[in-house]
Backbone and ligand atoms as CSV (ligand in chain L), in Angstrom:
chain,resi,resn,atom,element,x,y,z
A,1,MET,N,N,110.565,112.317,94.468
A,1,MET,CA,C,110.362,110.914,94.701
A,1,MET,C,C,110.690,110.726,96.315
A,2,LYS,N,N,110.001,110.041,97.058
A,2,LYS,CA,C,110.361,109.440,98.395
A,2,LYS,C,C,111.394,108.345,98.111
A,3,GLU,N,N,112.296,108.274,98.926
A,3,GLU,CA,C,113.281,107.298,99.014
A,3,GLU,C,C,112.713,105.871,99.671
A,4,GLU,N,N,113.071,104.956,99.050
A,4,GLU,CA,C,112.692,103.686,99.701
A,4,GLU,C,C,113.341,103.313,100.924
A,5,VAL,N,N,112.897,102.674,101.840
A,5,VAL,CA,C,113.850,102.059,102.959
A,5,VAL,C,C,113.621,100.414,102.872
A,6,ASP,N,N,114.558,99.782,103.875
A,6,ASP,CA,C,114.538,98.469,103.644
A,6,ASP,C,C,114.054,98.070,105.068
A,7,PRO,N,N,112.876,97.738,105.022
A,7,PRO,CA,C,111.953,97.341,106.396
A,7,PRO,C,C,112.396,96.120,107.017
A,8,GLY,N,N,113.354,95.067,106.322
A,8,GLY,CA,C,113.584,93.859,107.087
A,8,GLY,C,C,112.399,92.981,107.282
A,9,LYS,N,N,112.572,92.552,108.631
A,9,LYS,CA,C,111.271,91.722,109.083
A,9,LYS,C,C,110.240,92.685,109.545
A,10,VAL,N,N,108.815,92.526,108.815
A,10,VAL,CA,C,107.815,93.203,109.148
A,10,VAL,C,C,106.541,92.433,109.860
A,11,GLU,N,N,106.210,92.962,110.945
A,11,GLU,CA,C,105.167,92.372,111.744
A,11,GLU,C,C,103.949,92.060,110.934
A,12,GLY,N,N,103.508,90.787,111.185
A,12,GLY,CA,C,102.330,90.499,110.390
A,12,GLY,C,C,102.857,89.510,109.113
A,13,THR,N,N,104.060,89.282,108.859
A,13,THR,CA,C,104.221,88.448,107.686
A,13,THR,C,C,105.736,87.906,107.910
A,14,ASP,N,N,105.765,86.634,107.286
A,14,ASP,CA,C,107.321,86.214,107.313
A,14,ASP,C,C,107.974,86.479,105.982
A,15,LEU,N,N,107.254,86.774,105.035
A,15,LEU,CA,C,107.958,87.274,103.897
A,15,LEU,C,C,108.786,88.580,103.886
A,16,ARG,N,N,109.896,88.463,103.004
A,16,ARG,CA,C,110.597,89.639,102.921
A,16,ARG,C,C,110.954,90.066,101.480
A,17,ILE,N,N,111.111,91.227,101.516
A,17,ILE,CA,C,111.450,91.821,99.997
A,17,ILE,C,C,112.860,91.428,99.671
A,18,VAL,N,N,112.957,90.427,98.435
A,18,VAL,CA,C,114.378,90.157,97.983
A,18,VAL,C,C,114.979,91.100,97.224
A,19,LYS,N,N,116.268,91.061,97.232
A,19,LYS,CA,C,117.131,92.192,96.337
A,19,LYS,C,C,117.983,91.476,95.389
A,20,TYR,N,N,118.177,92.424,94.396
A,20,TYR,CA,C,118.750,92.137,93.197
A,20,TYR,C,C,120.049,91.711,93.930
A,21,PRO,N,N,120.858,90.581,93.376
A,21,PRO,CA,C,120.379,89.656,92.103
A,21,PRO,C,C,119.730,88.450,92.498
A,22,HIS,N,N,118.720,88.403,93.641
A,22,HIS,CA,C,118.292,87.231,93.997
A,22,HIS,C,C,117.582,86.623,92.865
A,23,PRO,N,N,117.558,85.043,92.743
A,23,PRO,CA,C,117.199,84.467,91.562
A,23,PRO,C,C,115.656,84.480,91.483
A,24,ALA,N,N,114.897,84.667,92.364
A,24,ALA,CA,C,113.462,85.003,92.491
A,24,ALA,C,C,113.121,85.849,91.277
A,25,LEU,N,N,114.021,86.838,91.325
A,25,LEU,CA,C,113.436,87.945,90.211
A,25,LEU,C,C,113.536,87.704,88.930
A,26,ARG,N,N,114.376,86.748,88.478
A,26,ARG,CA,C,114.193,85.987,87.094
A,26,ARG,C,C,113.731,84.722,86.946
A,27,ARG,N,N,113.077,84.191,87.878
A,27,ARG,CA,C,112.333,83.002,87.435
A,27,ARG,C,C,110.968,83.291,86.851
A,28,ARG,N,N,110.395,82.003,86.340
A,28,ARG,CA,C,109.444,82.218,85.723
A,28,ARG,C,C,108.103,82.250,86.839
A,29,ASN,N,N,107.080,82.932,86.227
A,29,ASN,CA,C,106.065,83.103,87.263
A,29,ASN,C,C,104.835,82.515,86.798
A,30,ALA,N,N,104.342,81.607,87.567
A,30,ALA,CA,C,103.006,80.821,87.492
A,30,ALA,C,C,101.954,81.589,87.476
A,31,GLU,N,N,100.876,81.161,86.443
A,31,GLU,CA,C,99.692,81.732,86.479
A,31,GLU,C,C,98.901,81.329,87.654
A,32,ILE,N,N,98.159,82.152,88.545
A,32,ILE,CA,C,97.502,81.636,89.679
A,32,ILE,C,C,96.117,80.914,89.273
A,33,THR,N,N,95.892,79.852,90.010
A,33,THR,CA,C,94.759,79.024,89.626
A,33,THR,C,C,93.506,79.390,90.427
A,34,LYS,N,N,92.318,79.082,89.906
A,34,LYS,CA,C,90.909,79.234,90.472
A,34,LYS,C,C,91.139,78.528,92.010
A,35,GLU,N,N,91.701,77.459,92.398
A,35,GLU,CA,C,91.727,76.844,93.381
A,35,GLU,C,C,92.424,77.968,94.295
A,36,GLU,N,N,93.573,78.416,93.950
A,36,GLU,CA,C,94.451,79.287,94.988
A,36,GLU,C,C,93.510,80.632,95.189
A,37,LEU,N,N,92.704,80.870,94.317
A,37,LEU,CA,C,92.019,82.212,94.363
A,37,LEU,C,C,90.818,81.711,95.620
A,38,GLU,N,N,90.321,80.514,95.637
A,38,GLU,CA,C,89.082,80.211,96.223
A,38,GLU,C,C,89.580,79.682,97.863
A,39,ASP,N,N,90.991,79.151,98.044
A,39,ASP,CA,C,91.217,78.831,99.355
A,39,ASP,C,C,91.848,79.920,99.993
A,40,GLY,N,N,91.962,81.358,99.442
A,40,GLY,CA,C,92.450,82.294,100.120
A,40,GLY,C,C,93.851,82.578,100.336
A,41,SER,N,N,94.624,81.657,99.827
A,41,SER,CA,C,96.042,81.735,99.803
A,41,SER,C,C,96.702,83.099,99.202
A,42,ILE,N,N,95.922,83.264,97.933
A,42,ILE,CA,C,96.633,84.497,97.573
A,42,ILE,C,C,96.240,85.790,98.159
A,43,ALA,N,N,94.910,85.679,98.647
A,43,ALA,CA,C,94.454,86.873,99.305
A,43,ALA,C,C,95.388,87.255,100.551
A,44,GLN,N,N,95.902,86.121,101.109
A,44,GLN,CA,C,96.858,86.443,102.162
A,44,GLN,C,C,98.235,86.821,101.947
A,45,VAL,N,N,98.767,86.288,100.632
A,45,VAL,CA,C,99.806,86.686,100.054
A,45,VAL,C,C,99.700,88.318,99.744
A,46,SER,N,N,98.789,88.572,99.242
A,46,SER,CA,C,98.575,90.041,98.698
A,46,SER,C,C,98.555,90.974,99.877
A,47,LYS,N,N,97.921,90.478,101.033
A,47,LYS,CA,C,97.480,91.385,102.376
A,47,LYS,C,C,99.190,91.616,102.812
A,48,GLU,N,N,100.063,90.356,102.939
A,48,GLU,CA,C,101.313,90.598,103.441
A,48,GLU,C,C,102.180,91.485,102.471
A,49,MET,N,N,102.080,91.505,101.122
A,49,MET,CA,C,102.845,92.351,100.135
A,49,MET,C,C,102.619,93.637,100.418
A,50,LEU,N,N,101.255,93.999,100.584
A,50,LEU,CA,C,100.814,95.339,100.863
A,50,LEU,C,C,101.441,95.972,102.361
A,51,LEU,N,N,101.459,94.873,103.312
A,51,LEU,CA,C,102.225,95.253,104.278
A,51,LEU,C,C,103.694,95.595,104.454
A,52,LEU,N,N,104.370,94.974,103.557
A,52,LEU,CA,C,105.848,95.053,103.237
A,52,LEU,C,C,105.939,96.456,102.391
A,53,MET,N,N,105.245,96.473,101.396
A,53,MET,CA,C,105.166,97.763,100.289
A,53,MET,C,C,105.025,98.936,101.126
A,54,TYR,N,N,103.886,99.035,102.296
A,54,TYR,CA,C,104.227,100.551,103.041
A,54,TYR,C,C,105.264,100.526,103.896
A,55,ALA,N,N,105.555,99.241,104.427
A,55,ALA,CA,C,106.821,99.554,105.484
A,55,ALA,C,C,108.118,99.798,104.712
A,56,ALA,N,N,108.057,99.532,103.289
A,56,ALA,CA,C,109.317,100.054,102.599
A,56,ALA,C,C,109.042,101.426,102.000
A,57,GLU,N,N,107.929,101.986,102.060
A,57,GLU,CA,C,107.552,103.137,101.621
A,57,GLU,C,C,107.696,103.138,100.058
A,58,GLY,N,N,106.915,102.089,99.545
A,58,GLY,CA,C,107.263,101.756,98.146
A,58,GLY,C,C,105.721,102.265,97.484
A,59,VAL,N,N,105.422,102.153,96.283
A,59,VAL,CA,C,104.004,102.270,95.607
A,59,VAL,C,C,103.552,101.103,95.053
A,60,GLY,N,N,104.444,100.033,94.901
A,60,GLY,CA,C,104.195,98.886,94.252
A,60,GLY,C,C,104.711,97.698,94.335
A,61,LEU,N,N,104.415,96.674,94.359
A,61,LEU,CA,C,105.189,95.321,94.565
A,61,LEU,C,C,104.758,94.077,93.752
A,62,ALA,N,N,105.698,93.251,93.260
A,62,ALA,CA,C,105.107,92.230,92.609
A,62,ALA,C,C,105.476,90.783,93.330
A,63,ALA,N,N,104.807,89.821,93.127
A,63,ALA,CA,C,104.899,88.692,93.865
A,63,ALA,C,C,106.505,88.134,93.898
A,64,PRO,N,N,107.396,87.973,92.746
A,64,PRO,CA,C,108.351,87.649,92.606
A,64,PRO,C,C,109.554,88.293,93.649
A,65,GLN,N,N,108.742,89.645,93.934
A,65,GLN,CA,C,109.884,90.681,94.731
A,65,GLN,C,C,109.747,90.012,96.225
A,66,VAL,N,N,108.798,89.283,96.648
A,66,VAL,CA,C,109.072,88.453,97.979
A,66,VAL,C,C,108.923,87.006,97.967
A,67,GLY,N,N,109.793,86.695,96.810
A,67,GLY,CA,C,110.074,85.078,96.381
A,67,GLY,C,C,108.751,84.473,96.253
A,68,VAL,N,N,107.824,84.817,95.930
A,68,VAL,CA,C,106.633,84.233,95.648
A,68,VAL,C,C,106.527,84.183,93.895
A,69,ASN,N,N,106.797,83.136,93.017
A,69,ASN,CA,C,106.638,83.143,91.747
A,69,ASN,C,C,105.591,82.987,91.048
A,70,LYS,N,N,104.685,83.578,91.305
A,70,LYS,CA,C,103.347,83.776,90.689
A,70,LYS,C,C,103.100,85.136,90.141
A,71,ARG,N,N,101.768,85.060,89.187
A,71,ARG,CA,C,101.461,86.260,88.586
A,71,ARG,C,C,100.489,87.259,89.283
A,72,LEU,N,N,100.977,87.948,90.153
A,72,LEU,CA,C,100.285,88.837,91.244
A,72,LEU,C,C,100.989,89.873,91.607
A,73,MET,N,N,100.293,91.273,91.488
A,73,MET,CA,C,100.875,92.426,91.865
A,73,MET,C,C,99.950,93.263,92.616
A,74,VAL,N,N,100.593,94.052,93.425
A,74,VAL,CA,C,99.780,94.990,94.307
A,74,VAL,C,C,100.222,96.258,94.304
A,75,TYR,N,N,99.423,97.370,94.228
A,75,TYR,CA,C,100.355,98.834,94.148
A,75,TYR,C,C,99.250,99.821,94.949
A,76,ASN,N,N,99.709,100.672,95.332
A,76,ASN,CA,C,98.672,102.018,95.797
A,76,ASN,C,C,99.348,103.288,95.311
A,77,ALA,N,N,98.813,103.725,94.234
A,77,ALA,CA,C,99.656,104.759,93.642
A,77,ALA,C,C,99.942,106.162,94.493
A,78,SER,N,N,99.115,106.115,95.594
A,78,SER,CA,C,99.292,107.217,96.595
A,78,SER,C,C,100.347,106.933,97.526
A,79,GLY,N,N,100.691,105.369,97.590
A,79,GLY,CA,C,101.861,105.226,98.775
A,79,GLY,C,C,101.232,105.369,100.047
A,80,ASP,N,N,99.906,105.849,100.282
A,80,ASP,CA,C,99.631,106.138,101.613
A,80,ASP,C,C,98.631,104.998,102.128
A,81,SER,N,N,99.106,104.368,103.192
A,81,SER,CA,C,98.262,103.198,103.631
A,81,SER,C,C,96.887,103.611,104.071
A,82,LYS,N,N,96.724,104.781,104.559
A,82,LYS,CA,C,95.643,105.314,104.880
A,82,LYS,C,C,94.710,105.525,103.743
A,83,ARG,N,N,95.001,105.519,102.827
A,83,ARG,CA,C,94.165,105.506,101.474
A,83,ARG,C,C,94.000,104.256,100.840
A,84,TRP,N,N,93.507,103.191,101.694
A,84,TRP,CA,C,93.219,101.906,101.244
A,84,TRP,C,C,92.258,101.607,100.052
A,85,LEU,N,N,91.577,102.535,99.852
A,85,LEU,CA,C,90.436,102.506,98.667
A,85,LEU,C,C,91.380,102.286,97.387
A,86,ASP,N,N,92.590,103.070,97.481
A,86,ASP,CA,C,93.514,103.219,96.128
A,86,ASP,C,C,94.295,102.022,96.013
A,87,GLU,N,N,94.252,100.880,96.948
A,87,GLU,CA,C,95.077,99.656,96.797
A,87,GLU,C,C,94.444,99.028,95.620
A,88,VAL,N,N,95.278,98.621,94.803
A,88,VAL,CA,C,95.087,97.529,93.591
A,88,VAL,C,C,95.644,96.064,93.788
A,89,VAL,N,N,94.884,94.944,93.703
A,89,VAL,CA,C,95.797,93.966,93.762
A,89,VAL,C,C,95.089,93.195,92.483
A,90,LEU,N,N,95.888,92.763,91.660
A,90,LEU,CA,C,95.574,92.130,90.419
A,90,LEU,C,C,96.257,90.953,90.105
A,91,VAL,N,N,95.397,89.761,89.749
A,91,VAL,CA,C,95.745,88.227,89.405
A,91,VAL,C,C,95.834,88.200,88.070
A,92,ASN,N,N,96.963,87.686,87.655
A,92,ASN,CA,C,97.319,87.186,86.238
A,92,ASN,C,C,97.023,88.334,85.210
A,93,PRO,N,N,97.458,89.555,85.559
A,93,PRO,CA,C,97.300,90.673,84.714
A,93,PRO,C,C,97.905,90.478,83.262
A,94,ARG,N,N,97.312,90.951,82.335
A,94,ARG,CA,C,97.987,91.247,80.903
A,94,ARG,C,C,97.733,92.659,80.444
A,95,ILE,N,N,98.683,93.003,79.503
A,95,ILE,CA,C,98.401,94.492,78.947
A,95,ILE,C,C,98.170,93.905,77.445
A,96,VAL,N,N,96.733,94.572,76.981
A,96,VAL,CA,C,96.164,94.186,75.855
A,96,VAL,C,C,96.446,95.329,74.842
A,97,GLU,N,N,96.628,96.427,75.342
A,97,GLU,CA,C,97.107,97.352,74.280
A,97,GLU,C,C,97.953,98.484,74.916
A,98,TYR,N,N,99.001,98.885,74.309
A,98,TYR,CA,C,100.056,100.002,74.511
A,98,TYR,C,C,99.715,101.140,73.553
A,99,SER,N,N,99.921,102.287,74.317
A,99,SER,CA,C,99.920,103.400,73.557
A,99,SER,C,C,101.325,103.582,72.703
A,100,ASP,N,N,101.337,104.497,71.557
A,100,ASP,CA,C,102.509,104.636,70.928
A,100,ASP,C,C,103.173,105.709,71.613
A,101,ALA,N,N,102.427,106.632,72.173
A,101,ALA,CA,C,103.163,107.871,73.010
A,101,ALA,C,C,103.498,107.356,74.137
A,102,LYS,N,N,104.832,107.656,74.350
A,102,LYS,CA,C,105.842,107.286,75.188
A,102,LYS,C,C,106.042,108.578,76.570
A,103,THR,N,N,106.565,108.234,77.813
A,103,THR,CA,C,107.079,109.005,78.503
A,103,THR,C,C,108.273,108.531,79.216
A,104,VAL,N,N,109.300,109.438,79.516
A,104,VAL,CA,C,110.237,109.011,80.191
A,104,VAL,C,C,110.558,109.623,81.581
A,105,GLU,N,N,110.378,108.833,82.633
A,105,GLU,CA,C,110.410,109.409,83.953
A,105,GLU,C,C,111.220,108.520,84.881
A,106,GLN,N,N,111.592,109.039,86.158
A,106,GLN,CA,C,112.432,108.430,86.974
A,106,GLN,C,C,111.609,107.178,87.821
A,107,GLU,N,N,112.188,106.071,87.774
A,107,GLU,CA,C,111.677,105.106,88.615
A,107,GLU,C,C,112.923,104.427,89.544
A,108,GLY,N,N,112.270,103.765,90.642
A,108,GLY,CA,C,113.212,103.098,91.482
A,108,GLY,C,C,112.383,101.789,91.728
A,109,CYS,N,N,112.933,101.121,92.510
A,109,CYS,CA,C,112.471,99.500,92.742
A,109,CYS,C,C,112.893,99.190,94.076
A,110,LEU,N,N,111.790,98.561,94.927
A,110,LEU,CA,C,112.284,98.077,96.249
A,110,LEU,C,C,113.435,96.931,96.326
A,111,SER,N,N,113.571,96.310,94.941
A,111,SER,CA,C,114.775,95.391,95.075
A,111,SER,C,C,115.956,95.853,94.615
A,112,PHE,N,N,115.910,97.152,94.319
A,112,PHE,CA,C,117.214,97.672,94.039
A,112,PHE,C,C,117.344,98.957,95.070
A,113,PRO,N,N,117.415,99.166,96.309
A,113,PRO,CA,C,117.620,100.158,97.078
A,113,PRO,C,C,118.492,101.081,96.703
A,114,GLY,N,N,118.475,102.359,96.871
A,114,GLY,CA,C,119.380,103.237,96.843
A,114,GLY,C,C,119.801,103.877,95.368
A,115,MET,N,N,118.946,103.327,94.395
A,115,MET,CA,C,119.242,103.874,93.095
A,115,MET,C,C,118.105,104.217,92.260
A,116,ASN,N,N,117.926,105.005,91.169
A,116,ASN,CA,C,117.005,104.978,90.249
A,116,ASN,C,C,117.441,105.566,89.070
A,117,GLY,N,N,116.417,105.403,87.982
A,117,GLY,CA,C,117.013,105.846,86.500
A,117,GLY,C,C,115.852,105.951,85.824
A,118,MET,N,N,116.132,106.812,84.567
A,118,MET,CA,C,114.989,107.187,83.707
A,118,MET,C,C,114.595,105.985,82.769
A,119,VAL,N,N,113.200,105.821,82.743
A,119,VAL,CA,C,112.741,104.493,82.082
A,119,VAL,C,C,111.635,105.087,81.150
A,120,GLU,N,N,111.688,104.593,79.861
A,120,GLU,CA,C,110.806,104.901,78.932
A,120,GLU,C,C,109.475,103.885,79.094
A,121,ARG,N,N,108.183,104.647,79.111
A,121,ARG,CA,C,107.165,103.494,79.086
A,121,ARG,C,C,106.022,104.167,78.284
A,122,SER,N,N,104.983,103.369,77.888
A,122,SER,CA,C,104.083,103.626,77.218
A,122,SER,C,C,103.214,104.817,78.233
A,123,LYS,N,N,102.663,105.763,77.686
A,123,LYS,CA,C,101.828,106.822,78.395
A,123,LYS,C,C,100.509,106.248,78.985
A,124,TRP,N,N,99.890,105.234,78.101
A,124,TRP,CA,C,98.694,104.667,78.622
A,124,TRP,C,C,98.813,103.081,78.183
A,125,ILE,N,N,98.025,102.346,78.839
A,125,ILE,CA,C,97.718,100.984,78.727
A,125,ILE,C,C,96.428,100.359,78.789
A,126,LYS,N,N,96.119,99.329,78.218
A,126,LYS,CA,C,94.643,98.939,78.729
A,126,LYS,C,C,95.104,97.550,79.162
A,127,VAL,N,N,94.592,97.189,80.269
A,127,VAL,CA,C,94.836,96.025,80.998
A,127,VAL,C,C,93.497,95.191,81.322
A,128,GLU,N,N,93.964,93.783,81.166
A,128,GLU,CA,C,92.772,92.855,81.830
A,128,GLU,C,C,93.452,92.313,83.090
A,129,ALA,N,N,92.873,91.713,83.900
A,129,ALA,CA,C,93.517,90.841,84.990
A,129,ALA,C,C,91.791,90.170,85.613
A,130,LEU,N,N,92.271,89.631,86.783
A,130,LEU,CA,C,91.142,89.071,87.855
A,130,LEU,C,C,91.443,89.640,89.026
A,131,THR,N,N,90.198,89.761,89.589
A,131,THR,CA,C,90.331,90.570,91.094
A,131,THR,C,C,90.831,89.162,92.021
A,132,LEU,N,N,90.897,89.335,93.310
A,132,LEU,CA,C,90.800,88.509,94.214
A,132,LEU,C,C,89.869,87.290,94.452
A,133,LYS,N,N,88.801,88.137,93.802
A,133,LYS,CA,C,87.334,87.205,94.190
A,133,LYS,C,C,87.350,86.612,92.799
A,134,GLY,N,N,88.229,86.731,91.539
A,134,GLY,CA,C,88.053,86.040,90.493
A,134,GLY,C,C,87.138,86.590,89.587
A,135,ARG,N,N,86.892,87.866,89.682
A,135,ARG,CA,C,86.090,88.716,88.628
A,135,ARG,C,C,87.042,89.134,87.903
A,136,LYS,N,N,86.355,89.515,86.518
A,136,LYS,CA,C,87.299,89.938,85.215
A,136,LYS,C,C,87.424,91.374,85.534
A,137,PHE,N,N,88.587,92.133,85.367
A,137,PHE,CA,C,88.930,93.400,85.458
A,137,PHE,C,C,89.493,93.988,84.562
A,138,LYS,N,N,88.796,95.123,83.723
A,138,LYS,CA,C,89.392,95.721,82.502
A,138,LYS,C,C,89.637,97.143,82.834
A,139,ARG,N,N,90.595,97.803,82.520
A,139,ARG,CA,C,90.883,99.112,82.797
A,139,ARG,C,C,91.866,99.820,81.900
A,140,ARG,N,N,91.641,101.154,81.759
A,140,ARG,CA,C,92.580,101.874,80.893
A,140,ARG,C,C,93.417,102.658,82.002
A,141,PHE,N,N,94.768,102.601,81.979
A,141,PHE,CA,C,95.373,103.225,82.779
A,141,PHE,C,C,96.472,104.283,82.096
A,142,THR,N,N,96.577,105.537,82.828
A,142,THR,CA,C,97.271,106.401,82.134
A,142,THR,C,C,98.547,106.996,83.166
A,143,ASP,N,N,99.406,107.633,82.455
A,143,ASP,CA,C,100.497,108.196,83.321
A,143,ASP,C,C,101.024,107.623,84.453
A,144,TRP,N,N,101.077,108.138,85.548
A,144,TRP,CA,C,101.800,107.383,86.817
A,144,TRP,C,C,101.104,106.042,87.129
A,145,GLU,N,N,99.957,105.876,86.950
A,145,GLU,CA,C,99.337,104.722,87.029
A,145,GLU,C,C,99.794,103.413,86.174
A,146,ALA,N,N,99.778,104.138,85.050
A,146,ALA,CA,C,100.250,103.115,83.810
A,146,ALA,C,C,101.684,102.816,84.110
A,147,ARG,N,N,102.631,103.859,84.488
A,147,ARG,CA,C,103.942,103.500,84.901
A,147,ARG,C,C,103.982,102.484,85.743
A,148,ILE,N,N,103.431,102.607,87.011
A,148,ILE,CA,C,103.514,101.679,88.136
A,148,ILE,C,C,103.138,100.252,87.565
A,149,PHE,N,N,101.753,100.122,86.918
A,149,PHE,CA,C,101.720,98.869,86.220
A,149,PHE,C,C,102.497,98.121,85.491
A,150,GLN,N,N,103.310,98.912,84.611
A,150,GLN,CA,C,104.182,98.373,83.582
A,150,GLN,C,C,105.454,98.011,84.411
A,151,HIS,N,N,105.808,98.646,85.293
A,151,HIS,CA,C,106.805,98.308,85.955
A,151,HIS,C,C,106.797,96.940,87.005
A,152,GLU,N,N,105.463,96.797,87.550
A,152,GLU,CA,C,105.330,95.496,88.024
A,152,GLU,C,C,105.027,94.546,87.291
A,153,TYR,N,N,104.404,94.891,86.148
A,153,TYR,CA,C,104.316,93.747,85.160
A,153,TYR,C,C,105.332,93.203,84.626
A,154,ASP,N,N,106.310,93.886,84.298
A,154,ASP,CA,C,107.731,93.541,83.987
A,154,ASP,C,C,108.316,92.455,84.902
A,155,HIS,N,N,107.929,92.770,86.126
A,155,HIS,CA,C,108.525,91.787,87.112
A,155,HIS,C,C,107.997,90.326,86.951
A,156,LEU,N,N,106.542,90.298,86.652
A,156,LEU,CA,C,105.998,89.012,86.167
A,156,LEU,C,C,106.467,88.186,85.110
A,157,ASP,N,N,107.090,88.972,84.288
A,157,ASP,CA,C,107.942,88.380,82.917
A,157,ASP,C,C,109.488,88.336,83.274
A,158,GLY,N,N,109.891,88.331,84.540
A,158,GLY,CA,C,111.418,88.321,84.903
A,158,GLY,C,C,112.160,89.620,84.690
A,159,ILE,N,N,111.554,90.804,84.153
A,159,ILE,CA,C,112.194,91.865,83.635
A,159,ILE,C,C,112.512,92.825,84.766
A,160,VAL,N,N,113.651,93.512,85.083
A,160,VAL,CA,C,113.600,94.491,86.032
A,160,VAL,C,C,113.935,95.982,85.353
A,161,TYR,N,N,113.706,96.997,85.964
A,161,TYR,CA,C,113.619,98.173,85.316
A,161,TYR,C,C,115.051,98.531,84.999
A,162,ILE,N,N,116.302,98.015,85.427
A,162,ILE,CA,C,117.602,98.270,84.901
A,162,ILE,C,C,117.825,97.768,83.709
A,163,ASP,N,N,117.021,96.773,83.381
A,163,ASP,CA,C,117.156,96.468,81.986
A,163,ASP,C,C,116.766,97.177,80.854
A,164,ARG,N,N,115.928,98.329,81.293
A,164,ARG,CA,C,115.359,99.183,80.228
A,164,ARG,C,C,116.170,100.599,80.354
A,165,LEU,N,N,117.198,100.685,81.103
A,165,LEU,CA,C,117.914,102.019,81.335
A,165,LEU,C,C,118.724,102.139,79.993
A,166,ALA,N,N,119.054,103.306,79.484
A,166,ALA,CA,C,119.912,103.715,78.639
A,166,ALA,C,C,121.280,103.434,79.114
A,167,GLU,N,N,122.271,103.368,78.243
A,167,GLU,CA,C,123.387,102.765,78.631
A,167,GLU,C,C,124.258,103.516,79.595
A,168,GLU,N,N,124.055,104.884,79.479
A,168,GLU,CA,C,124.954,105.781,80.356
A,168,GLU,C,C,124.222,105.565,81.646
A,169,GLU,N,N,122.917,105.596,81.796
A,169,GLU,CA,C,122.273,105.324,83.176
A,169,GLU,C,C,122.669,104.171,83.621
A,170,ARG,N,N,122.760,103.174,82.902
A,170,ARG,CA,C,123.119,101.697,83.413
A,170,ARG,C,C,124.713,101.897,83.968
A,171,THR,N,N,125.614,102.444,83.280
A,171,THR,CA,C,126.765,102.882,83.649
A,171,THR,C,C,126.911,103.439,85.109
A,172,ARG,N,N,126.104,104.428,85.222
A,172,ARG,CA,C,125.975,105.367,86.368
A,172,ARG,C,C,125.766,104.431,87.567
A,173,ILE,N,N,124.812,103.618,87.490
A,173,ILE,CA,C,124.466,102.768,88.711
A,173,ILE,C,C,125.127,101.704,89.030
A,174,GLN,N,N,125.940,101.186,87.968
A,174,GLN,CA,C,126.807,100.079,88.037
A,174,GLN,C,C,127.527,99.656,89.316
A,175,PRO,N,N,127.972,100.791,90.032
A,175,PRO,CA,C,128.722,100.546,91.439
A,175,PRO,C,C,127.867,100.125,92.398
A,176,ASN,N,N,126.526,100.783,92.245
A,176,ASN,CA,C,125.367,100.252,93.182
A,176,ASN,C,C,125.095,98.880,92.933
A,177,LEU,N,N,125.044,98.596,91.722
A,177,LEU,CA,C,124.598,97.141,91.410
A,177,LEU,C,C,125.685,96.063,91.977
A,178,GLU,N,N,126.951,96.484,91.698
A,178,GLU,CA,C,128.179,95.812,92.320
A,178,GLU,C,C,128.207,95.538,93.905
A,179,THR,N,N,127.669,96.416,94.416
A,179,THR,CA,C,127.406,96.625,95.858
A,179,THR,C,C,126.453,95.683,96.269
A,180,LEU,N,N,125.188,95.646,95.713
A,180,LEU,CA,C,124.050,94.583,95.939
A,180,LEU,C,C,124.702,93.336,95.677
A,181,ILE,N,N,125.490,93.138,94.470
A,181,ILE,CA,C,125.920,91.723,94.212
A,181,ILE,C,C,126.707,90.932,95.310
A,182,GLN,N,N,127.665,91.882,95.880
A,182,GLN,CA,C,128.419,91.733,97.115
A,182,GLN,C,C,127.929,91.268,98.185
A,183,GLN,N,N,126.681,92.073,98.541
A,183,GLN,CA,C,125.799,91.915,99.818
A,183,GLN,C,C,124.999,90.607,99.571
A,184,HIS,N,N,124.654,90.502,98.310
A,184,HIS,CA,C,124.077,88.836,98.051
A,184,HIS,C,C,124.981,87.846,98.276
A,185,GLU,N,N,126.325,87.715,97.895
A,185,GLU,CA,C,127.123,86.677,98.160
A,185,GLU,C,C,127.350,86.658,99.556
A,186,GLU,N,N,127.763,87.583,100.307
A,186,GLU,CA,C,127.825,87.558,101.771
A,186,GLU,C,C,126.834,86.961,102.392
A,187,GLU,N,N,125.311,87.292,102.052
A,187,GLU,CA,C,124.470,86.553,102.778
A,187,GLU,C,C,124.433,84.933,102.473
A,188,LEU,N,N,124.682,84.776,101.179
A,188,LEU,CA,C,124.896,83.293,100.884
A,188,LEU,C,C,125.812,82.603,101.829
A,189,VAL,N,N,126.806,83.059,101.900
A,189,VAL,CA,C,128.077,82.672,102.811
A,189,VAL,C,C,127.731,82.489,104.313
A,190,GLY,N,N,127.047,83.595,104.593
A,190,GLY,CA,C,126.544,83.800,105.996
A,190,GLY,C,C,127.845,84.521,106.955
A,191,ALA,N,N,127.383,84.905,107.860
A,191,ALA,CA,C,128.527,85.418,108.776
A,191,ALA,C,C,129.785,84.890,109.113
A,192,PRO,N,N,130.882,85.373,109.019
A,192,PRO,CA,C,132.360,84.672,108.967
A,192,PRO,C,C,132.377,84.133,110.336
A,193,ALA,N,N,132.815,83.027,110.474
A,193,ALA,CA,C,133.229,82.108,111.878
A,193,ALA,C,C,134.259,82.918,112.391
A,194,LEU,N,N,134.331,83.171,113.705
A,194,LEU,CA,C,135.506,83.650,114.108
A,194,LEU,C,C,136.275,82.500,115.140
L,1,ZN,ZN,ZN,110.288,96.597,91.195
């Protein structure tokens, strides 16, 4: 698994990836309206999310991770910006069926740099969503793509992958979480005056 990088400010967007414990990760995410799809604002946000995702060397990003609390996700299972045909942008996605079969694999998250953990997910899922053009989208995803989708979908419900870690995994990454909390507090306070 590739290690994510912090891209900071990325050319072509003013959005930034927010990190834990930023409150945007826990806020309610609004359904996207027909008007928002028609006026192109969601298409623009998703384009900028893909820029950030590739800059951070991630494979998926949910809108709350860029401080936009709407039900929108983007991903590219290949993680390769040249393979733009693999890009998936989903509006108001829903999981309509989960397999009983589960798999446990390592996951990381662009909002939790420098750590990862083993997460149990359904092996396959059935999904419904809208495309950027407002068309109905129905698909069955398996394995890696099902995992990415379930991870991003959790973000839309204010859930992050550390919520799903077994206790010993959670304990293992606790020092990393404390560092992020400290960094967040320092950003809130700003640079110390000399
Ligand atoms: Zn994530």
